[in-house]
Rosetta silent file (secondary structure, phi, psi, omega in degrees, C-alpha in Angstrom):
SEQUENCE: MAVHYVLDADDVPDGGRAVVNVEGREIGVYRIGGQFYALHNYCPHQGAPLCAGHVCGTTLPSDVYRYEYGRAGEIVRCPWHGWEFDIKTGKSLISDKVRTRSYKVDVRDGKIGIVIG
SCORE:     score description
SCORE:     0.000 S_00000001
   1 L     0.000  129.383 -179.508   -3.400   -9.934  -15.076 S_00000001
   2 E  -105.726  142.347  176.516   -7.056  -10.202  -14.172 S_00000001
   3 E  -107.646  126.835 -179.658   -8.775   -8.008  -11.591 S_00000001
   4 E  -110.672  109.115  179.812  -11.548   -9.702   -9.602 S_00000001
   5 E   -83.126  121.850 -166.499  -13.865   -7.226   -7.884 S_00000001
   6 E  -119.534  -22.881 -176.720  -15.001   -8.954   -4.730 S_00000001
   7 E  -149.259  159.063  165.802  -16.365   -6.363   -2.258 S_00000001
   8 E   -80.367  144.633 -179.353  -17.618   -2.863   -1.836 S_00000001
   9 H   -57.274  -32.071  178.753  -15.061   -0.668   -0.125 S_00000001
  10 H   -69.758  -14.503  179.359  -17.633    0.038    2.586 S_00000001
  11 H   -71.823  -18.636 -178.787  -17.791   -3.670    3.415 S_00000001
  12 L  -119.605  102.188 -178.932  -14.397   -3.481    5.117 S_00000001
  13 L   -70.939  159.396  177.573  -14.171   -0.875    7.871 S_00000001
  14 L   -58.420  130.462 -175.899  -10.819    0.689    8.778 S_00000001
  15 L    85.549   -1.904 -179.031   -9.000   -1.877   10.948 S_00000001
  16 L  -100.875  179.638  178.037  -11.280   -4.637    9.633 S_00000001
  17 E  -151.607  163.132  174.587  -10.955   -7.561    7.307 S_00000001
  18 E  -148.049  147.118  177.149  -12.977   -9.895    5.135 S_00000001
  19 E  -107.718  128.781 -178.211  -12.111  -13.245    3.574 S_00000001
  20 E  -123.999  165.164  177.330  -13.141  -13.789   -0.043 S_00000001
  21 E  -114.561  123.255  179.280  -12.737  -16.604   -2.569 S_00000001
  22 E  -128.851  117.181 -179.489  -11.031  -15.812   -5.880 S_00000001
  23 L    48.956   44.116  177.164  -10.396  -18.592   -8.415 S_00000001
  24 L    79.941    5.589  178.450  -10.440  -21.172   -5.639 S_00000001
  25 E  -108.218  134.268  172.898   -8.103  -19.197   -3.354 S_00000001
  26 E   -86.038  127.185 -177.058   -9.138  -17.816   -0.012 S_00000001
  27 E  -130.448  133.163  177.392   -7.803  -14.281    0.304 S_00000001
  28 E   -91.174  129.255  176.268   -8.005  -11.979    3.294 S_00000001
  29 E  -107.019  123.918 -178.066   -8.727   -8.300    2.509 S_00000001
  30 E  -116.658  147.415  174.342   -7.565   -5.847    5.170 S_00000001
  31 E  -119.801  117.635 -179.327   -8.109   -2.106    5.544 S_00000001
  32 E  -127.584  117.241  178.636   -5.340   -0.221    7.372 S_00000001
  33 L    58.078   33.635  177.891   -5.379    3.568    7.499 S_00000001
  34 L    84.894   -4.399  179.412   -7.779    3.746    4.597 S_00000001
  35 E  -102.547  150.117 -179.328   -5.573    1.519    2.350 S_00000001
  36 E  -108.768  142.986 -179.874   -6.452   -2.000    1.301 S_00000001
  37 E  -136.718  153.417 -177.659   -4.154   -5.031    1.396 S_00000001
  38 E  -134.960  131.756  178.618   -4.699   -8.677    0.472 S_00000001
  39 E  -127.936  145.434  172.796   -3.033  -11.853    1.800 S_00000001
  40 E   -63.373  133.650 -177.447   -3.430  -15.518    0.982 S_00000001
  41 L   -81.904   57.048 -174.108   -5.416  -17.137    3.789 S_00000001
  42 L  -151.779  117.294  177.285   -2.748  -19.785    4.261 S_00000001
  43 L   -79.802  128.710  179.414    0.104  -19.865    6.783 S_00000001
  44 L   -69.697   -8.663  179.937    3.245  -21.314    5.152 S_00000001
  45 L   -73.191  -58.691  178.885    4.211  -23.047    8.391 S_00000001
  46 L  -144.617   25.561  170.908    1.484  -25.714    8.536 S_00000001
  47 L    79.830   18.343  178.088   -1.410  -24.405    6.442 S_00000001
  48 L   -64.590  156.614  173.527   -3.544  -22.666    9.071 S_00000001
  49 L   -73.984   89.377 -171.439   -6.205  -20.182    7.994 S_00000001
  50 H   -52.986  -42.091 -173.172   -3.910  -17.210    8.561 S_00000001
  51 H   -72.863   -6.258  173.347   -6.564  -14.523    8.217 S_00000001
  52 H   -83.688   -4.362 -177.429   -8.506  -15.969   11.183 S_00000001
  53 L   -75.782  163.428  178.693   -5.578  -14.865   13.340 S_00000001
  54 E   -67.393  134.988  174.322   -5.420  -11.944   15.748 S_00000001
  55 E   -95.040  129.140 -172.526   -4.482   -8.584   14.194 S_00000001
  56 E  -149.869 -162.434  172.174   -2.009   -6.786   16.422 S_00000001
  57 E  -121.556 -155.983 -179.128    1.249   -4.845   16.485 S_00000001
  58 E  -155.755  170.521  173.584    4.736   -5.802   17.619 S_00000001
  59 E   -76.370  144.472  179.617    7.707   -4.622   19.588 S_00000001
  60 E  -102.006  159.507  174.766    9.988   -2.191   17.819 S_00000001
  61 L   -55.198  133.256 -178.235   13.777   -2.005   17.971 S_00000001
  62 L  -154.743  175.891  179.698   14.655   -0.277   21.211 S_00000001
  63 L   -67.370  163.138  178.240   17.305    0.055   23.905 S_00000001
  64 L   -59.315  138.209 -177.461   18.167   -2.789   26.262 S_00000001
  65 L    62.747   15.252  176.767   15.433   -3.337   28.919 S_00000001
  66 L  -125.225  128.020 -176.993   13.123   -1.003   27.072 S_00000001
  67 L  -117.702  118.838  179.551   10.204   -2.372   25.035 S_00000001
  68 E  -110.577  125.743  179.453    8.400   -0.158   22.555 S_00000001
  69 E   -93.715  139.401  178.431    5.133   -1.324   21.016 S_00000001
  70 E  -159.259 -176.230  178.155    4.210   -0.169   17.514 S_00000001
  71 E    58.929   32.685 -179.987    2.693   -0.985   14.144 S_00000001
  72 E   -54.110  132.270  177.902   -0.709   -1.584   15.784 S_00000001
  73 E    79.602    6.537 -178.336   -3.148   -3.195   13.342 S_00000001
  74 E  -109.287   -3.070 -174.521   -0.446   -4.067   10.808 S_00000001
  75 E  -121.402  135.826  172.318    0.507   -7.577   11.943 S_00000001
  76 E  -111.212  134.220  179.852   -1.561  -10.833   11.714 S_00000001
  77 E  -106.039  125.059 -179.577   -0.671  -13.668   14.071 S_00000001
  78 L   -57.082  130.935 -177.178   -1.320  -17.209   12.884 S_00000001
  79 L   -67.959  -17.297 -177.925   -4.073  -18.807   14.998 S_00000001
  80 L   -89.592  -50.884 -171.933   -2.307  -22.161   15.276 S_00000001
  81 L  -129.032    4.312  172.499    1.305  -21.419   16.245 S_00000001
  82 L    81.111    9.690  175.653    1.595  -17.684   16.543 S_00000001
  83 L   -63.128  139.288 -175.011    3.784  -16.926   13.542 S_00000001
  84 E  -111.102  141.723 -177.171    3.458  -13.256   12.718 S_00000001
  85 E  -131.942  141.728  173.996    3.165  -11.649    9.256 S_00000001
  86 E   -74.129  119.050 -176.216    3.185   -8.085    8.003 S_00000001
  87 L   -65.170  -30.224 -176.527   -0.236   -7.507    6.462 S_00000001
  88 L   -74.530  -25.650 -176.088    1.141   -4.905    4.031 S_00000001
  89 L  -124.480  -20.756 -174.898    3.810   -7.161    2.521 S_00000001
  90 L    86.575   -4.865 -178.876    3.140  -10.760    3.557 S_00000001
  91 E   -74.192  142.458  176.235    6.609  -11.014    5.083 S_00000001
  92 E   -74.265  150.498  175.360    7.164  -12.993    8.238 S_00000001
  93 L   -84.233   -8.697 -177.334    8.566  -11.213   11.261 S_00000001
  94 L   -95.326  -24.309 -177.262   10.776  -14.180   12.064 S_00000001
  95 L  -159.869  139.693  177.354   12.702  -14.597    8.805 S_00000001
  96 L   -68.799  -17.487 -179.006   13.135  -12.753    5.506 S_00000001
  97 L   -87.434   -6.240 -179.665   12.862  -16.164    3.788 S_00000001
  98 L  -112.458  133.014  179.201    9.342  -16.860    5.065 S_00000001
  99 E  -159.324  160.767  169.101    6.274  -15.105    3.713 S_00000001
 100 L  -109.345  156.861 -175.203    2.703  -15.627    2.702 S_00000001
 101 L   -69.576  136.109  173.249    1.539  -14.460   -0.689 S_00000001
 102 E  -114.485  154.050 -176.711    0.245  -10.935   -0.928 S_00000001
 103 E  -122.017  146.355  173.191   -1.892   -9.611   -3.760 S_00000001
 104 L   -70.342  141.246  179.399   -2.181   -6.198   -5.354 S_00000001
 105 E  -114.884  134.053  179.123   -5.498   -4.486   -4.609 S_00000001
 106 E  -119.686  120.448 -179.563   -7.270   -2.249   -7.106 S_00000001
 107 E  -111.157  120.793  179.199  -10.077    0.014   -5.839 S_00000001
 108 E  -139.179  134.648  177.619  -12.337    1.561   -8.472 S_00000001
 109 L    49.140   38.971  177.089  -15.743    3.161   -8.180 S_00000001
 110 L    79.231    7.747 -179.385  -16.041    1.964   -4.599 S_00000001
 111 E  -112.564  141.326  178.895  -15.269   -1.695   -5.435 S_00000001
 112 E   -95.879  121.891  177.244  -12.290   -3.670   -4.076 S_00000001
 113 E  -115.075  142.195  176.515  -10.497   -5.750   -6.709 S_00000001
 114 E  -104.831  129.260 -179.248   -7.859   -8.415   -6.224 S_00000001
 115 E   -91.548  120.370  177.797   -5.238   -8.662   -8.993 S_00000001
 116 E  -113.230  132.145  173.294   -4.399  -12.255   -9.933 S_00000001
 117 L   123.022    0.000    0.000   -1.645  -13.139  -12.358 S_00000001
């Protein structure tokens, strides 16, 4: 497994993101609550640049006729068709069988590294 250091940690503010290129792959780097996450910038539905999508939250399980909003800043919505993905895991919110690739992130000496392999 190779670690590719792509950004300074200060380059991505909390709640922010940056898209980098690693070995020909576009990868979105997100910072949520001081932790870094990385997703492939490709929606598995029809290939949209997923990381250009709106970062939001979602409704949580709740009682009938009651809607609770939560997970603010943890969900990315595909800019083409609105499919939603968990930034921390890459899993789709619509099906356990649909996901985008997520990458392990290694932060050392103030540098953000993406683990490939």
